[in-house]
N, CA, C and O of each residue as an XYZ file, in Angstrom:
424
protein
N      76.087     72.379    131.919
C      75.838     74.023    131.929
C      77.093     74.576    131.131
O      76.863     75.073    130.029
N      78.028     74.545    131.460
C      79.705     75.139    131.471
C      79.416     74.845    129.402
O      79.247     75.630    128.470
N      79.474     73.689    129.478
C      79.552     73.439    127.651
C      78.638     74.146    127.136
O      79.034     74.639    126.079
N      77.203     74.531    127.490
C      76.440     75.398    126.603
C      76.754     76.803    126.824
O      76.349     77.515    125.905
N      77.360     77.429    127.779
C      78.083     78.538    127.950
C      79.338     78.497    126.932
O      79.577     79.516    126.284
N      79.907     77.690    126.819
C      81.128     77.733    125.860
C      80.634     77.823    124.292
O      81.148     78.513    123.411
N      79.556     76.986    124.181
C      78.896     77.031    122.658
C      78.395     78.578    122.318
O      78.628     79.168    121.263
N      77.912     78.916    123.054
C      77.240     80.306    123.189
C      78.274     81.183    123.106
O      78.112     82.106    122.308
N      79.570     81.136    123.878
C      80.635     81.893    123.628
C      81.332     81.934    122.223
O      81.851     82.903    121.668
N      81.223     80.746    121.823
C      81.797     80.370    120.169
C      80.997     80.983    119.549
O      81.602     81.798    118.854
N      79.712     81.061    119.379
C      78.898     81.839    118.434
C      78.888     83.031    118.644
O      78.507     83.735    117.708
N      79.302     83.711    119.946
C      79.517     85.222    119.613
C      80.810     85.437    119.416
O      81.143     86.606    119.223
N      81.667     84.571    119.416
C      82.801     84.842    118.501
C      82.593     84.842    116.764
O      83.050     85.554    115.870
N      81.946     84.023    116.782
C      81.471     84.450    115.080
C      80.890     85.670    114.910
O      81.133     86.295    113.878
N      80.229     86.080    115.670
C      79.613     87.271    115.344
C      80.659     88.226    115.258
O      80.684     88.914    114.238
N      81.727     88.447    116.324
C      82.552     89.559    116.182
C      83.485     89.476    115.064
O      83.768     90.489    114.423
N      84.014     88.257    114.770
C      84.604     88.054    113.968
C      84.141     88.277    112.342
O      84.894     88.462    111.387
N      82.805     88.208    112.343
C      82.123     88.114    110.682
C      81.665     89.810    110.651
O      81.384     90.378    109.596
N      81.645     90.512    112.038
C      81.605     92.092    112.138
C      82.574     92.921    111.501
O      82.367     93.895    110.777
N      84.026     92.247    111.979
C      85.320     92.843    111.918
C      85.668     93.464    110.354
O      86.256     94.542    110.261
N      85.314     92.802    109.304
C      85.457     94.000    107.902
C      84.449     94.989    107.774
O      84.756     96.005    107.151
N      83.247     94.887    108.267
C      82.534     95.824    108.497
C      82.779     97.258    109.336
O      82.417     98.412    109.108
N      83.424     96.756    110.219
C      84.226     98.042    111.276
C      85.092     99.294    110.234
O      85.203    100.506    110.424
N      85.604     98.448    109.133
C      86.333     99.466    108.431
C      87.562    100.045    109.065
O      87.655    101.264    109.214
N      88.542     99.195    109.457
C      89.551     99.753    110.496
C      88.731    100.331    111.972
O      89.247    101.212    112.659
N      87.914     99.943    112.189
C      87.199    100.662    113.646
C      86.775    102.235    113.179
O      86.875    103.073    114.075
N      86.294    102.727    111.807
C      86.137    103.802    111.436
C      84.381    104.263    111.308
O      83.872    105.384    111.302
N      83.812    103.021    111.222
C      82.557    103.234    111.282
C      81.950    102.651    112.623
O      82.174    101.475    112.911
N      81.299    103.336    113.323
C      80.719    103.343    114.915
C      80.093    102.141    115.046
O      80.478    101.319    115.878
N      79.054    101.919    114.226
C      77.618    100.783    114.346
C      78.515     99.565    114.239
O      78.617     98.930    115.288
N      79.142     99.135    113.261
C      79.720     97.816    113.351
C      81.039     97.608    114.491
O      81.452     96.566    114.999
N      81.488     98.957    114.660
C      82.726     98.989    115.740
C      81.984     98.359    117.182
O      82.523     97.499    117.879
N      80.774     98.914    117.441
C      80.127     98.655    118.678
C      79.544     97.467    118.961
O      79.563     96.925    120.066
N      78.977     97.012    117.886
C      78.637     95.337    117.822
C      79.942     94.457    117.844
O      79.902     93.468    118.575
N      81.099     94.698    117.127
C      82.012     93.894    117.463
C      82.729     93.852    118.718
O      83.377     92.905    119.166
N      82.472     95.365    119.401
C      83.323     95.171    120.826
C      82.422     94.521    121.959
O      82.828     93.732    122.813
N      81.087     95.009    121.809
C      80.105     94.179    122.541
C      80.113     92.635    122.202
O      79.760     91.866    123.096
N      80.418     92.223    121.206
C      80.540     90.432    121.021
C      81.372     90.028    121.388
O      81.380     88.951    121.984
N      82.732     90.976    121.099
C      83.921     90.484    121.716
C      83.976     90.158    123.269
O      84.418     89.109    123.738
N      83.475     91.185    123.968
C      83.311     91.333    125.288
C      82.666     90.182    126.111
O      83.059     89.624    127.135
N      81.380     89.968    125.230
C      80.340     89.043    125.814
C      81.057     87.668    125.356
O      81.008     86.746    126.170
N      81.726     87.444    124.112
C      82.227     86.085    124.020
C      83.554     85.814    124.981
O      83.867     84.681    125.344
N      84.176     86.826    125.285
C      85.427     86.469    126.513
C      84.660     86.186    127.616
O      84.791     85.110    128.199
N      83.792     87.110    128.012
C      83.227     86.766    129.295
C      82.494     85.448    129.459
O      82.697     84.693    130.409
N      81.723     85.239    128.585
C      81.244     83.682    128.708
C      82.475     82.675    128.595
O      82.364     81.618    129.216
N      83.639     82.900    127.862
C      84.477     81.781    127.752
C      85.313     81.913    129.192
O      86.024     80.988    129.584
N      85.172     83.029    129.860
C      85.835     82.943    131.227
C      84.788     82.235    132.239
O      85.156     81.730    133.300
N      83.488     82.253    131.811
C      82.898     81.621    132.855
C      82.543     80.161    132.548
O      81.962     79.530    133.431
N      82.822     79.584    131.431
C      82.884     78.227    131.156
C      84.254     77.867    131.455
O      84.207     76.657    131.675
N      85.072     78.139    131.541
C      86.243     77.609    132.020
C      86.748     77.927    133.349
O      87.936     78.043    133.653
N      85.920     78.035    133.974
C      85.939     77.935    135.255
C      85.600     76.590    135.819
O      85.770     76.438    137.029
N      85.231     75.790    135.242
C      84.823     74.272    135.131
C      85.549     73.454    134.107
O      86.193     72.464    134.454
N      85.466     73.835    132.856
C      86.209     73.241    131.909
C      87.314     73.796    131.594
O      87.416     74.970    131.240
N      88.630     72.647    131.743
C      89.742     72.984    131.704
C      90.476     73.997    130.205
O      90.291     73.607    129.053
N      91.201     75.152    130.492
C      91.414     76.129    129.512
C      91.512     75.518    128.363
O      90.731     75.485    127.412
N      92.833     74.896    128.574
C      92.984     74.188    127.160
C      91.819     73.627    126.080
O      91.533     73.899    124.914
N      91.234     72.580    127.226
C      89.976     72.272    126.246
C      89.027     73.266    125.652
O      88.410     73.061    124.607
N      88.924     74.603    126.540
C      87.740     75.207    126.416
C      87.966     75.985    125.492
O      87.059     76.405    124.773
N      89.550     76.407    125.301
C      89.904     77.375    124.342
C      89.982     76.959    123.107
O      89.871     77.694    122.126
N      90.222     75.481    123.077
C      90.230     74.828    121.694
C      88.626     74.694    121.018
O      88.396     74.900    119.826
N      87.730     74.362    121.888
C      86.436     74.359    121.424
C      86.076     75.764    120.992
O      85.511     75.990    119.922
N      86.397     76.629    121.795
C      85.887     77.895    121.642
C      86.324     78.508    119.928
O      85.609     79.105    119.123
N      87.656     78.105    119.826
C      88.376     78.942    118.670
C      88.160     78.080    117.643
O      88.664     78.386    116.562
N      87.456     76.954    117.731
C      87.195     75.875    116.588
C      85.957     76.333    116.095
O      85.732     76.476    114.894
N      84.892     76.640    117.280
C      83.554     77.092    116.994
C      83.346     78.501    116.177
O      82.457     78.822    115.389
N      84.447     79.199    116.634
C      84.491     80.461    115.931
C      85.055     80.520    114.400
O      84.524     81.228    113.544
N      85.973     79.854    114.204
C      86.570     79.479    113.047
C      85.785     78.961    112.012
O      85.702     79.399    110.864
N      85.028     77.677    112.660
C      83.991     77.060    111.599
C      82.794     78.085    111.281
O      82.262     78.268    110.185
N      82.571     78.559    112.208
C      81.390     79.700    112.204
C      81.604     80.890    111.255
O      80.676     81.260    110.535
N      82.797     81.499    111.232
C      83.211     82.553    110.511
C      83.656     82.109    109.066
O      83.812     83.000    108.232
N      83.896     80.659    108.672
C      84.164     80.118    107.420
C      82.839     80.351    106.894
O      82.615     81.091    105.937
N      81.893     79.653    107.592
C      80.559     79.337    107.092
C      79.902     80.791    106.837
O      79.579     81.119    105.696
N      79.715     81.653    107.946
C      79.294     83.233    107.409
C      80.134     83.608    106.156
O      79.525     84.436    105.478
N      81.141     83.319    105.719
C      81.875     83.788    104.946
C      81.465     83.325    103.624
O      81.425     84.086    102.657
N      81.127     81.952    103.560
C      80.613     81.204    102.555
C      79.391     81.437    101.846
O      79.102     81.634    100.665
N      78.734     81.353    102.968
C      77.217     81.557    102.649
C      76.613     82.963    102.884
O      75.652     83.200    102.152
N      76.950     83.909    103.709
C      76.346     85.187    103.684
C      77.517     86.148    102.690
O      76.942     86.893    101.895
N      78.594     86.190    102.662
C      79.588     86.975    102.134
C      79.830     86.489    100.838
O      80.036     87.359     99.992
N      79.861     85.194    100.430
C      80.123     84.780     99.054
C      81.513     84.372     98.959
O      82.027     84.105     97.873
N      82.071     84.321     99.942
C      83.431     84.041     99.716
C      83.779     82.790     99.056
O      82.977     81.891     99.309
N      84.822     82.439     98.217
C      84.969     81.681     97.385
C      85.769     80.087     98.220
O      86.710     80.112     99.013
N      85.315     79.320     97.911
C      85.835     78.103     98.451
C      86.196     77.081     97.704
O      86.017     77.269     96.501
N      86.779     75.755     98.097
C      87.169     74.707     97.389
C      86.751     73.277     97.955
O      86.093     73.265     98.996
N      87.080     72.087     97.352
C      86.915     71.053     98.277
C      88.175     70.547     99.149
O      88.166     69.501     99.798
N      89.130     71.336     99.078
C      90.232     71.018    100.278
C      89.912     71.741    101.445
O      90.056     71.262    102.569
N      89.426     73.029    101.195
C      88.691     73.861    102.331
C      87.932     73.232    103.256
O      88.189     73.079    104.450
N      86.578     72.721    102.388
C      85.786     72.115    102.894
C      86.046     70.774    103.587
O      85.282     70.369    104.464
N      87.139     70.077    103.188
C      87.859     69.010    104.108
C      87.992     69.303    105.064
O      87.494     68.776    106.059
N      88.944     70.540    105.005
C      89.682     71.027    106.231
C      89.039     71.402    107.284
O      89.582     71.311    108.384
N      87.834     71.866    107.154
C      86.786     72.431    107.872
C      86.157     70.728    108.525
O      86.253     70.475    109.726
N      85.765     70.080    107.890
C      85.543     68.814    108.659
C      86.763     68.222    109.343
O      86.510     67.419    110.241
N      87.741     68.415    109.143
C      88.488     67.516    109.949
C      88.439     68.457    111.310
O      88.400     68.060    112.474
N      88.450     69.658    110.882
C      88.558     70.818    112.159
C      87.306     70.521    113.060
O      87.419     70.741    114.266
N      85.894     69.947    112.471
C      84.804     69.748    113.098
C      84.983     68.527    113.911
O      84.378     68.359    114.969
N      86.049     67.437    113.271
C      86.022     66.182    113.983
C      87.204     66.447    115.194
O      87.032     65.812    116.235
N      88.090     67.121    115.136
C      89.081     67.581    116.128
C      88.168     68.056    117.491
O      88.315     67.626    118.635
N      87.188     69.065    117.026
C      86.442     69.627    118.052
C      85.755     68.840    118.803
O      85.612     69.106    119.997
N      85.233     67.778    118.263
C      84.239     66.624    118.616
C      85.140     65.803    119.437
O      84.826     65.484    120.583
N      86.164     65.475    118.935
C      87.566     64.613    119.537
C      87.601     65.343    121.289
O      87.252     65.029    122.427
N      88.106     66.207    120.736
C      88.427     67.456    121.858
C      87.439     67.195    123.087
O      87.941     66.875    124.165
N      86.117     67.314    122.971
C      84.825     67.211    123.668
C      84.884     65.917    124.404
O      85.061     65.674    125.598
N      84.655     65.023    123.196
C      84.619     63.419    123.667
C      85.932     62.994    124.861
O      85.648     62.331    125.858
N      86.813     63.290    124.696
C      88.103     63.000    125.465
C      87.918     63.717    126.438
O      88.519     63.249    127.405
N      87.197     64.944    126.755
C      87.509     65.457    128.181
C      86.862     64.849    129.510
O      85.922     64.055    129.553
N      87.376     65.245    130.291
C      86.859     64.730    131.535
C      85.696     65.440    132.094
O      85.032     65.014    133.039
N      85.459     66.652    131.404
C      84.240     67.083    131.936
C      83.099     67.261    130.732
O      81.960     67.635    131.011
């Protein structure tokens, strides 16, 4: 169950990271409220997951999910440009996240 909670925490990280530009420097209240709520929920769930998952492992996976998810949202939803080298780098990031999970004792 802690791994499922950690994945959900990572998904909320994607939400807050994706909402950040829409806050326009925290001057728009609705995106800012969504940002703060998703940030708080992401952090809370990370803290719950790391009650049993070591913090180094949990944080690495959480950051990886957020980075990959924000990259995908940027490319697919917001039309950010990408190139093969970036896609390869993100693939390596996924491999690293999987390696962290597979080598974890939990």
